[in-house]
N, C-alpha and C positions, 0 to 999 in steps of 0.2 A: 575818419577822412570823409569829405564827401565826394562823390561819384566825379565830378568836373573837375576836382583838384588833380594835378598830376605831381608825382615827386621827382624834384630835381638835385642836383648836386651845386647848383650854382653858387659860387663865392658871391660872399655879401662885399666884398673889397676887391675886387678883380685884378688889384694891383699886386695882391700878396699872393699872385701865383709863384713868382719865382722864389719868395721866402719859405713856401709850401715843400715847392721842390727841394730846395736845399735843406732843409729840416729834413724830409723823406730820404734823402741819401747820407745825413748824417746819422740818423739812427738806423738806416739800414747798414751801415759800415760799422756801427757801434755793436750791433746783432750778429754781423759775419755774413749777412745776408748779401750777395752780390746783385746790385741792380742792373737789369738787362741793357746793354747799349742801345739795341732797336726800339726798346719803349715797349715788348712784348712780354707780359706777365704769365701768358698762357701754359708754361711751362713751370711755373710756380704752385707750391701747395696753397691753400686757403688760410692753413696754418702759417706760412711765412708771411703772407701779405697780410693778413689779418694781425699778425704781430706787430709788423711796421705801423698798420692802422693803428692800432692800439695806443702803441708806444707816442705816436704822433699826438693822438687826443690826451693822453697823460701829460705829455710837455707843453701843449697849447694851454690846458688847463693849469699848471703852475706856473707860467707865465702870464695868464690872467690873474690868478690870485696875488703874484706878485706885484702886479700894476695895481689892483685895487688896494692893496695893503699900502701902496706908497714904496714898496722895498724896490732896491735895485735888481737889475735883470732885464726884464721885458725881450723884446724882438731882437735886440743887438745884442743882448748877453754880453 
């Protein structure tokens, strides 16, 4: 990466924020990891937050593969 570039986690589609939040809550619930009501994750282990992020990525890849193959599913499931 060039020295002048900065790394950001900006969404390509900002309207996807609500869907990603919902996905995070669904996955955390499936894993039995409670999401803090105040939004502060400082008391969580890296393992817990990484697990949630990993499963989000896995689910998004599955959704993308389904959409590319023309299969049912997608964001609405």
